[in-house]
MOPAC internal coordinates of N, CA, C and O (Angstrom, degrees):
PM7 1SCF
backbone

  N    0.0000 0     0.00 0     0.00 0    0    0    0
  C    1.4075 1     0.00 0     0.00 0    1    0    0
  C    1.5887 1   107.09 1     0.00 0    2    1    0
  O    1.2310 1   119.95 1   -40.33 1    3    2    1
  N    1.2392 1   117.70 1   139.67 1    3    2    1
  C    1.4763 1   126.33 1  -177.53 1    5    3    2
  C    1.4421 1   109.96 1   -75.69 1    6    5    3
  O    1.2310 1   122.03 1   -41.82 1    7    6    5
  N    1.2673 1   113.71 1   138.18 1    7    6    5
  C    1.5968 1   119.77 1   176.75 1    9    7    6
  C    1.4881 1   108.32 1   -72.59 1   10    9    7
  O    1.2310 1   123.15 1   -36.76 1   11   10    9
  N    1.4893 1   111.57 1   143.24 1   11   10    9
  C    1.3819 1   115.81 1  -179.39 1   13   11   10
  C    1.5562 1   110.50 1   -96.04 1   14   13   11
  O    1.2310 1   121.30 1   -14.86 1   15   14   13
  N    1.3042 1   115.13 1   165.14 1   15   14   13
  C    1.3682 1   125.09 1   179.23 1   17   15   14
  C    1.4332 1   111.02 1  -141.38 1   18   17   15
  O    1.2310 1   118.00 1   -15.37 1   19   18   17
  N    1.3780 1   121.42 1   164.63 1   19   18   17
  C    1.4111 1   127.95 1  -179.19 1   21   19   18
  C    1.4815 1   107.34 1  -129.54 1   22   21   19
  O    1.2310 1   120.80 1   -57.86 1   23   22   21
  N    1.4249 1   116.08 1   122.14 1   23   22   21
  C    1.4649 1   120.09 1   174.40 1   25   23   22
  C    1.4342 1   112.94 1  -113.61 1   26   25   23
  O    1.2310 1   116.90 1   -39.13 1   27   26   25
  N    1.3429 1   123.50 1   140.87 1   27   26   25
  C    1.3612 1   128.40 1  -178.46 1   29   27   26
  C    1.5477 1   111.12 1  -135.44 1   30   29   27
  O    1.2310 1   120.55 1   -43.94 1   31   30   29
  N    1.2634 1   116.56 1   136.06 1   31   30   29
  C    1.3683 1   124.23 1  -176.86 1   33   31   30
  C    1.5946 1   112.44 1  -132.03 1   34   33   31
  O    1.2310 1   120.98 1   -56.31 1   35   34   33
  N    1.3712 1   115.73 1   123.69 1   35   34   33
  C    1.4284 1   114.57 1  -176.48 1   37   35   34
  C    1.4701 1   109.75 1  -102.59 1   38   37   35
  O    1.2310 1   118.43 1   -38.63 1   39   38   37
  N    1.3839 1   120.59 1   141.37 1   39   38   37
  C    1.4308 1   122.57 1  -177.62 1   41   39   38
  C    1.5362 1   104.60 1  -137.30 1   42   41   39
  O    1.2310 1   121.75 1   -10.94 1   43   42   41
  N    1.3867 1   114.26 1   169.06 1   43   42   41
  C    1.3896 1   122.71 1  -177.63 1   45   43   42
  C    1.5795 1   105.43 1  -108.00 1   46   45   43
  O    1.2310 1   118.07 1   -75.27 1   47   46   45
  N    1.2958 1   121.29 1   104.73 1   47   46   45
  C    1.5398 1   122.89 1   175.19 1   49   47   46
  C    1.4891 1   107.31 1   111.60 1   50   49   47
  O    1.2310 1   123.97 1   -35.25 1   51   50   49
  N    1.3748 1   109.99 1   144.75 1   51   50   49
  C    1.4190 1   118.93 1  -179.56 1   53   51   50
  C    1.7249 1   111.89 1   -69.10 1   54   53   51
  O    1.2310 1   119.63 1   142.47 1   55   54   53
  N    1.2702 1   118.31 1   -37.53 1   55   54   53
  C    1.4675 1   118.10 1   175.22 1   57   55   54
  C    1.5358 1   108.15 1   -60.78 1   58   57   55
  O    1.2310 1   117.71 1   135.72 1   59   58   57
  N    1.3094 1   121.97 1   -44.28 1   59   58   57
  C    1.3436 1   123.41 1  -178.14 1   61   59   58
  C    1.5963 1   108.09 1   -64.72 1   62   61   59
  O    1.2310 1   117.87 1   144.58 1   63   62   61
  N    1.2169 1   121.66 1   -35.42 1   63   62   61
  C    1.4819 1   121.89 1  -179.98 1   65   63   62
  C    1.5308 1   110.13 1   -70.53 1   66   65   63
  O    1.2310 1   117.86 1   143.58 1   67   66   65
  N    1.3582 1   121.69 1   -36.42 1   67   66   65
  C    1.4019 1   122.45 1   172.17 1   69   67   66
  C    1.5327 1   117.30 1   -62.84 1   70   69   67
  O    1.2310 1   127.20 1   143.53 1   71   70   69
  N    1.4428 1   103.75 1   -36.47 1   71   70   69
  C    1.6301 1   109.98 1   178.07 1   73   71   70
  C    1.5092 1   112.38 1   -68.46 1   74   73   71
  O    1.2310 1   122.90 1   137.42 1   75   74   73
  N    1.3314 1   112.05 1   -42.58 1   75   74   73
  C    1.5742 1   118.85 1   178.39 1   77   75   74
  C    1.5836 1   108.54 1   -63.28 1   78   77   75
  O    1.2310 1   122.30 1   130.92 1   79   78   77
  N    1.3189 1   113.20 1   -49.08 1   79   78   77
  C    1.5425 1   111.98 1   178.23 1   81   79   78
  C    1.5303 1   114.71 1   -56.55 1   82   81   79
  O    1.2310 1   124.07 1   138.76 1   83   82   81
  N    1.3346 1   109.79 1   -41.24 1   83   82   81
  C    1.6751 1   110.65 1  -179.94 1   85   83   82
  C    1.5003 1   107.47 1   -68.56 1   86   85   83
  O    1.2310 1   118.51 1   133.04 1   87   86   85
  N    1.3566 1   120.45 1   -46.96 1   87   86   85
  C    1.4143 1   116.54 1   179.35 1   89   87   86
  C    1.6156 1   113.30 1   -59.75 1   90   89   87
  O    1.2310 1   118.29 1   140.64 1   91   90   89
  N    1.2424 1   120.86 1   -39.36 1   91   90   89
  C    1.3698 1   126.05 1  -174.17 1   93   91   90
  C    1.5899 1   111.53 1   -60.06 1   94   93   91
  O    1.2310 1   125.50 1   129.46 1   95   94   93
  N    1.3973 1   107.03 1   -50.54 1   95   94   93
  C    1.5097 1   111.39 1  -176.67 1   97   95   94
  C    1.5408 1   115.19 1   -74.94 1   98   97   95
  O    1.2310 1   120.74 1   162.72 1   99   98   97
  N    1.3461 1   116.19 1   -17.28 1   99   98   97
  C    1.4373 1   123.91 1   173.78 1  101   99   98
  C    1.4788 1   112.53 1   -80.18 1  102  101   99
  O    1.2310 1   121.32 1   154.63 1  103  102  101
  N    1.3828 1   115.07 1   -25.37 1  103  102  101
  C    1.4641 1   118.63 1  -170.51 1  105  103  102
  C    1.4788 1   115.74 1   -76.47 1  106  105  103
  O    1.2310 1   122.17 1   147.85 1  107  106  105
  N    1.5583 1   113.44 1   -32.15 1  107  106  105
  C    1.3107 1   124.57 1  -175.85 1  109  107  106
  C    1.5379 1   113.43 1  -154.06 1  110  109  107
  O    1.2310 1   121.00 1    -2.33 1  111  110  109
  N    1.3624 1   115.70 1   177.67 1  111  110  109
  C    1.4416 1   117.01 1  -178.22 1  113  111  110
  C    1.5060 1   105.56 1   -87.13 1  114  113  111
  O    1.2310 1   120.78 1   -99.57 1  115  114  113
  N    1.3139 1   116.12 1    80.43 1  115  114  113
  C    1.4518 1   117.14 1   171.18 1  117  115  114
  C    1.5387 1   113.46 1  -124.21 1  118  117  115
  O    1.2310 1   120.02 1   -13.46 1  119  118  117
  N    1.2620 1   117.56 1   166.54 1  119  118  117
  C    1.4751 1   123.88 1  -174.82 1  121  119  118
  C    1.5252 1   104.63 1  -110.07 1  122  121  119
  O    1.2310 1   121.27 1   -49.19 1  123  122  121
  N    1.3273 1   115.18 1   130.81 1  123  122  121
  C    1.4338 1   119.76 1   175.53 1  125  123  122
  C    1.5712 1   108.61 1   -78.54 1  126  125  123
  O    1.2310 1   121.79 1   -62.50 1  127  126  125
  N    1.4146 1   114.19 1   117.50 1  127  126  125
  C    1.3255 1   115.26 1  -174.12 1  129  127  126
  C    1.6434 1   113.71 1   -91.48 1  130  129  127
  O    1.2310 1   124.04 1   136.37 1  131  130  129
  N    1.4481 1   109.86 1   -43.63 1  131  130  129
  C    1.3883 1   118.00 1   179.26 1  133  131  130
  C    1.4908 1   112.31 1  -155.46 1  134  133  131
  O    1.2310 1   121.18 1   -19.31 1  135  134  133
  N    1.2558 1   115.34 1   160.69 1  135  134  133
  C    1.4067 1   125.75 1   176.86 1  137  135  134
  C    1.4821 1   107.26 1  -143.10 1  138  137  135
  O    1.2310 1   118.16 1   -92.55 1  139  138  137
  N    1.4245 1   121.11 1    87.45 1  139  138  137
  C    1.4328 1   121.37 1  -165.11 1  141  139  138
  C    1.6541 1   106.11 1  -118.46 1  142  141  139
  O    1.2310 1   124.79 1   -41.60 1  143  142  141
  N    1.3757 1   108.42 1   138.40 1  143  142  141
  C    1.4824 1   119.58 1   161.08 1  145  143  142
  C    1.3988 1   115.31 1   -68.45 1  146  145  143
  O    1.2310 1   121.16 1   -61.68 1  147  146  145
  N    1.2934 1   115.39 1   118.32 1  147  146  145
  C    1.5255 1   118.73 1  -176.39 1  149  147  146
  C    1.5986 1   112.78 1  -104.85 1  150  149  147
  O    1.2310 1   120.12 1  -174.31 1  151  150  149
  N    1.3521 1   117.37 1     5.69 1  151  150  149
  C    1.4720 1   122.28 1  -178.05 1  153  151  150
  C    1.3795 1   116.78 1   103.86 1  154  153  151
  O    1.2310 1   120.97 1   -29.03 1  155  154  153
  N    1.3881 1   115.75 1   150.97 1  155  154  153
  C    1.4514 1   125.51 1  -178.33 1  157  155  154
  C    1.5693 1   110.94 1    59.50 1  158  157  155
  O    1.2310 1   119.01 1  -156.39 1  159  158  157
  N    1.3063 1   119.50 1    23.61 1  159  158  157
  C    1.3911 1   120.37 1   175.30 1  161  159  158
  C    1.5777 1   113.04 1    91.29 1  162  161  159
  O    1.2310 1   121.16 1   179.61 1  163  162  161
  N    1.2739 1   115.39 1    -0.39 1  163  162  161
  C    1.5074 1   118.53 1  -177.82 1  165  163  162
  C    1.6419 1   105.97 1   -89.89 1  166  165  163
  O    1.2310 1   126.51 1   -31.89 1  167  166  165
  N    1.2326 1   105.10 1   148.11 1  167  166  165
  C    1.5615 1   113.02 1   177.41 1  169  167  166
  C    1.5275 1   110.62 1  -137.39 1  170  169  167
  O    1.2310 1   119.28 1   -33.57 1  171  170  169
  N    1.2302 1   118.99 1   146.43 1  171  170  169
  C    1.4947 1   125.43 1  -177.91 1  173  171  170
  C    1.4308 1   103.32 1  -117.87 1  174  173  171
  O    1.2310 1   122.52 1   -49.02 1  175  174  173
  N    1.3992 1   112.79 1   130.98 1  175  174  173
  C    1.5068 1   119.23 1   173.46 1  177  175  174
  C    1.6026 1   104.65 1  -109.43 1  178  177  175
  O    1.2310 1   120.23 1   -49.39 1  179  178  177
  N    1.3245 1   117.17 1   130.61 1  179  178  177
  C    1.4299 1   120.21 1  -178.46 1  181  179  178
  C    1.5650 1   108.19 1  -120.82 1  182  181  179
  O    1.2310 1   121.74 1   -42.58 1  183  182  181
  N    1.4221 1   114.27 1   137.42 1  183  182  181
  C    1.3883 1   119.83 1  -179.91 1  185  183  182
  C    1.5273 1   107.42 1  -131.64 1  186  185  183
  O    1.2310 1   118.16 1   -20.08 1  187  186  185
  N    1.3931 1   121.12 1   159.92 1  187  186  185
  C    1.3778 1   123.97 1   171.87 1  189  187  186
  C    1.4720 1   109.28 1  -134.99 1  190  189  187
  O    1.2310 1   118.99 1   -24.69 1  191  190  189
  N    1.3479 1   119.53 1   155.31 1  191  190  189
  C    1.3137 1   126.19 1   178.73 1  193  191  190
  C    1.4818 1   114.86 1   171.30 1  194  193  191
  O    1.2310 1   116.71 1    19.87 1  195  194  193
  N    1.3112 1   123.87 1  -160.13 1  195  194  193
  C    1.4339 1   119.17 1   175.97 1  197  195  194
  C    1.5768 1   106.84 1   -70.68 1  198  197  195
  O    1.2310 1   124.13 1   -13.84 1  199  198  197
  N    1.4068 1   109.68 1   166.16 1  199  198  197
  C    1.4934 1   109.23 1   179.37 1  201  199  198
  C    1.3996 1   113.64 1   -62.94 1  202  201  199
  O    1.2310 1   115.10 1   137.08 1  203  202  201
  N    1.4127 1   126.89 1   -42.92 1  203  202  201
  C    1.3485 1   130.05 1   177.04 1  205  203  202
  C    1.5544 1   116.18 1   -60.24 1  206  205  203
  O    1.2310 1   122.63 1   138.81 1  207  206  205
  N    1.3635 1   112.57 1   -41.19 1  207  206  205
  C    1.5985 1   115.90 1   176.62 1  209  207  206
  C    1.5203 1   105.57 1   -68.34 1  210  209  207
  O    1.2310 1   116.31 1   137.45 1  211  210  209
  N    1.2957 1   124.61 1   -42.55 1  211  210  209
  C    1.3876 1   122.69 1  -170.21 1  213  211  210
  C    1.5982 1   109.10 1   -71.03 1  214  213  211
  O    1.2310 1   121.02 1   142.84 1  215  214  213
  N    1.3514 1   115.65 1   -37.16 1  215  214  213
  C    1.4402 1   119.35 1   179.17 1  217  215  214
  C    1.5533 1   107.57 1   -65.93 1  218  217  215
  O    1.2310 1   119.03 1   134.98 1  219  218  217
  N    1.4224 1   119.45 1   -45.02 1  219  218  217
  C    1.4072 1   125.28 1   179.19 1  221  219  218
  C    1.5335 1   110.59 1   -58.15 1  222  221  219
  O    1.2310 1   120.54 1   133.10 1  223  222  221
  N    1.3055 1   116.57 1   -46.90 1  223  222  221
  C    1.4340 1   127.27 1   177.24 1  225  223  222
  C    1.5518 1   115.84 1   -51.80 1  226  225  223
  O    1.2310 1   123.44 1   127.44 1  227  226  225
  N    1.4046 1   111.01 1   -52.56 1  227  226  225
  C    1.4356 1   117.82 1  -176.76 1  229  227  226
  C    1.5586 1   105.75 1   -76.90 1  230  229  227
  O    1.2310 1   117.85 1   142.61 1  231  230  229
  N    1.3036 1   121.71 1   -37.39 1  231  230  229
  C    1.4763 1   118.71 1   170.26 1  233  231  230
  C    1.4847 1   118.92 1   -54.48 1  234  233  231
  O    1.2310 1   121.36 1   137.38 1  235  234  233
  N    1.2918 1   115.00 1   -42.62 1  235  234  233
  C    1.4631 1   116.09 1   171.48 1  237  235  234
  C    1.4829 1   117.54 1   -64.47 1  238  237  235
  O    1.2310 1   120.74 1   142.53 1  239  238  237
  N    1.4067 1   116.18 1   -37.47 1  239  238  237
  C    1.4705 1   120.27 1   177.31 1  241  239  238
  C    1.6125 1   109.27 1   -66.85 1  242  241  239
  O    1.2310 1   120.55 1   146.92 1  243  242  241
  N    1.2008 1   116.56 1   -33.08 1  243  242  241
  C    1.4565 1   123.31 1   179.88 1  245  243  242
  C    1.5985 1   113.73 1   -60.44 1  246  245  243
  O    1.2310 1   123.56 1   146.48 1  247  246  245
  N    1.3964 1   110.78 1   -33.52 1  247  246  245
  C    1.4711 1   118.68 1   177.92 1  249  247  246
  C    1.5243 1   117.35 1   -74.90 1  250  249  247
  O    1.2310 1   121.54 1  -178.69 1  251  250  249
  N    1.4052 1   114.65 1     1.31 1  251  250  249
  C    1.4263 1   118.01 1  -177.24 1  253  251  250
  C    1.5692 1   113.17 1   -78.02 1  254  253  251
  O    1.2310 1   119.68 1   165.52 1  255  254  253
  N    1.2756 1   118.22 1   -14.48 1  255  254  253
  C    1.4880 1   123.94 1   167.74 1  257  255  254
  C    1.6309 1   107.39 1   110.80 1  258  257  255
  O    1.2310 1   124.30 1    42.18 1  259  258  257
  N    1.3111 1   109.36 1  -137.82 1  259  258  257
  C    1.4337 1   120.58 1  -167.73 1  261  259  258
  C    1.4980 1   113.01 1   -71.92 1  262  261  259
  O    1.2310 1   118.84 1   160.90 1  263  262  261
  N    1.4874 1   119.81 1   -19.10 1  263  262  261
  C    1.4025 1   117.49 1   177.91 1  265  263  262
  C    1.6132 1   115.99 1   -69.63 1  266  265  263
  O    1.2310 1   122.60 1   161.90 1  267  266  265
  N    1.3209 1   112.62 1   -18.10 1  267  266  265
  C    1.5839 1   119.04 1   176.86 1  269  267  266
  C    1.5137 1   104.77 1   -87.70 1  270  269  267
  O    1.2310 1   120.18 1   -56.55 1  271  270  269
  N    1.3897 1   117.27 1   123.45 1  271  270  269
  C    1.3905 1   126.32 1  -175.15 1  273  271  270
  C    1.5606 1   108.55 1   -98.13 1  274  273  271
  O    1.2310 1   119.48 1   135.14 1  275  274  273
  N    1.4132 1   118.60 1   -44.86 1  275  274  273
  C    1.4235 1   121.23 1  -179.44 1  277  275  274
  C    1.5696 1   101.05 1  -157.02 1  278  277  275
  O    1.2310 1   123.06 1    -6.62 1  279  278  277
  N    1.3584 1   111.75 1   173.38 1  279  278  277
  C    1.4348 1   123.36 1  -177.49 1  281  279  278
  C    1.5091 1   110.63 1  -165.95 1  282  281  279
  O    1.2310 1   122.39 1   -24.21 1  283  282  281
  N    1.3077 1   113.03 1   155.79 1  283  282  281
  C    1.4306 1   116.75 1  -176.02 1  285  283  282
  C    1.6221 1   109.43 1  -156.39 1  286  285  283
  O    1.2310 1   116.38 1   -43.97 1  287  286  285
  N    1.2641 1   124.49 1   136.03 1  287  286  285
  C    1.3671 1   129.82 1   176.03 1  289  287  286
  C    1.5526 1   108.72 1  -119.39 1  290  289  287
  O    1.2310 1   120.45 1   -55.91 1  291  290  289
  N    1.4117 1   116.74 1   124.09 1  291  290  289
  C    1.4000 1   124.69 1  -177.93 1  293  291  290
  C    1.4837 1   105.04 1  -110.01 1  294  293  291
  O    1.2310 1   119.29 1   -83.55 1  295  294  293
  N    1.2651 1   118.97 1    96.45 1  295  294  293
  C    1.5509 1   120.91 1   172.41 1  297  295  294
  C    1.5251 1   112.88 1   -77.08 1  298  297  295
  O    1.2310 1   123.87 1   -46.66 1  299  298  297
  N    1.3615 1   110.19 1   133.34 1  299  298  297
  C    1.5835 1   114.60 1  -178.99 1  301  299  298
  C    1.5323 1   113.99 1    52.97 1  302  301  299
  O    1.2310 1   123.13 1  -119.06 1  303  302  301
  N    1.3571 1   111.61 1    60.94 1  303  302  301
  C    1.5350 1   116.36 1   175.88 1  305  303  302
  C    1.4879 1   113.97 1   -61.16 1  306  305  303
  O    1.2310 1   119.18 1   -40.69 1  307  306  305
  N    1.2125 1   119.16 1   139.31 1  307  306  305
  C    1.5119 1   116.79 1   170.83 1  309  307  306
  C    1.5590 1   111.42 1   -63.16 1  310  309  307
  O    1.2310 1   120.44 1   -30.12 1  311  310  309
  N    1.3862 1   116.77 1   149.88 1  311  310  309
  C    1.4724 1   123.80 1  -172.07 1  313  311  310
  C    1.4953 1   110.22 1   -62.09 1  314  313  311
  O    1.2310 1   119.13 1   144.48 1  315  314  313
  N    1.4043 1   119.26 1   -35.52 1  315  314  313
  C    1.5615 1   116.27 1   178.95 1  317  315  314
  C    1.5542 1   116.09 1   -71.14 1  318  317  315
  O    1.2310 1   120.51 1   177.52 1  319  318  317
  N    1.2730 1   116.63 1    -2.48 1  319  318  317
  C    1.5169 1   120.95 1  -176.74 1  321  319  318
  C    1.4638 1   107.42 1   -71.25 1  322  321  319
  O    1.2310 1   119.12 1   147.00 1  323  322  321
  N    1.3797 1   119.28 1   -33.00 1  323  322  321
  C    1.4893 1   119.39 1   174.12 1  325  323  322
  C    1.5500 1   120.15 1   -60.16 1  326  325  323
  O    1.2310 1   123.16 1   157.41 1  327  326  325
  N    1.3520 1   111.54 1   -22.59 1  327  326  325
  C    1.4440 1   117.16 1   177.19 1  329  327  326
  C    1.5799 1   113.51 1   -74.46 1  330  329  327
  O    1.2310 1   123.09 1   161.27 1  331  330  329
  N    1.3518 1   111.68 1   -18.73 1  331  330  329
  C    1.4471 1   116.87 1  -178.13 1  333  331  330
  C    1.5419 1   113.61 1  -107.27 1  334  333  331
  O    1.2310 1   122.05 1   145.73 1  335  334  333
  N    1.3127 1   113.68 1   -34.27 1  335  334  333
  C    1.5172 1   116.91 1  -176.68 1  337  335  334
  C    1.4712 1   104.33 1  -112.57 1  338  337  335
  O    1.2310 1   118.41 1   -23.45 1  339  338  337
  N    1.4085 1   120.63 1   156.55 1  339  338  337
  C    1.4621 1   123.26 1   178.85 1  341  339  338
  C    1.6005 1   108.82 1   -83.10 1  342  341  339
  O    1.2310 1   121.30 1  -110.14 1  343  342  341
  N    1.2541 1   115.11 1    69.86 1  343  342  341
  C    1.5564 1   118.35 1  -177.59 1  345  343  342
  C    1.5674 1   110.90 1  -121.37 1  346  345  343
  O    1.2310 1   120.47 1  -164.45 1  347  346  345
  N    1.3222 1   116.71 1    15.55 1  347  346  345
  C    1.5089 1   116.37 1  -173.74 1  349  347  346
  C    1.4833 1   111.81 1   -60.66 1  350  349  347
  O    1.2310 1   119.67 1   151.16 1  351  350  349
  N    1.4068 1   118.23 1   -28.84 1  351  350  349
  C    1.3689 1   122.02 1   178.27 1  353  351  350
  C    1.5054 1   118.11 1    89.25 1  354  353  351
  O    1.2310 1   119.96 1  -128.02 1  355  354  353
  N    1.3825 1   117.69 1    51.98 1  355  354  353
  C    1.3953 1   121.48 1   179.00 1  357  355  354
  C    1.6043 1   110.05 1   -70.34 1  358  357  355
  O    1.2310 1   120.96 1   157.13 1  359  358  357
  N    1.3939 1   115.76 1   -22.87 1  359  358  357
  C    1.3519 1   118.77 1   174.96 1  361  359  358
  C    1.5513 1   118.31 1    69.27 1  362  361  359
  O    1.2310 1   123.77 1  -135.69 1  363  362  361
  N    1.3566 1   110.38 1    44.31 1  363  362  361
  C    1.5535 1   111.35 1   179.17 1  365  363  362
  C    1.4916 1   109.87 1   -73.11 1  366  365  363
  O    1.2310 1   121.18 1   -25.31 1  367  366  365
  N    1.3259 1   115.36 1   154.69 1  367  366  365
  C    1.4072 1   123.91 1   178.14 1  369  367  366
  C    1.5302 1   112.41 1   -73.24 1  370  369  367
  O    1.2310 1   119.42 1   -20.81 1  371  370  369
  N    1.2960 1   118.71 1   159.19 1  371  370  369
  C    1.4071 1   125.07 1  -178.89 1  373  371  370
  C    1.5304 1   111.69 1   -63.58 1  374  373  371
  O    1.2310 1   120.58 1   151.10 1  375  374  373
  N    1.3713 1   116.50 1   -28.90 1  375  374  373
  C    1.3705 1   116.09 1   179.79 1  377  375  374
  C    1.5370 1   113.46 1   -71.43 1  378  377  375
  O    1.2310 1   118.64 1   157.86 1  379  378  377
  N    1.3385 1   120.19 1   -22.14 1  379  378  377
  C    1.4020 1   123.04 1   173.73 1  381  379  378
  C    1.5553 1   114.29 1   -54.09 1  382  381  379
  O    1.2310 1   123.32 1   149.97 1  383  382  381
  N    1.3940 1   111.23 1   -30.03 1  383  382  381
  C    1.5525 1   116.49 1  -173.62 1  385  383  382
  C    1.6739 1   112.59 1   -92.82 1  386  385  383
  O    1.2310 1   123.62 1  -178.67 1  387  386  385
  N    1.2998 1   110.67 1     1.33 1  387  386  385
  C    1.5405 1   114.36 1   176.28 1  389  387  386
  C    1.5758 1   109.66 1   -71.60 1  390  389  387
  O    1.2310 1   121.87 1   -35.18 1  391  390  389
  N    1.2621 1   114.02 1   144.82 1  391  390  389
  C    1.4866 1   121.56 1   175.83 1  393  391  390
  C    1.4785 1   111.60 1   -75.59 1  394  393  391
  O    1.2310 1   120.10 1   180.00 1  395  394  393

């Protein structure tokens, strides 16, 4: 069984969050876990998948330019991390995040 990873990308603005989420799920075999507003116009897009797929997905999102403010990949996250962060992986579709 392949090891799972978590990838997070922070952007400024809801349209940028939708664009990043779209690019990330198209770049690799990852599952969109959440797309959350975190305040002051910032949004965090979270994906899960194998380590290689998550790294490829986040790397692709990073090339979008100035709309990406920060990113993080957590390979092999510990099991108790899901209790603190929204990374459990319900796998909701992108259309669930549309206004």
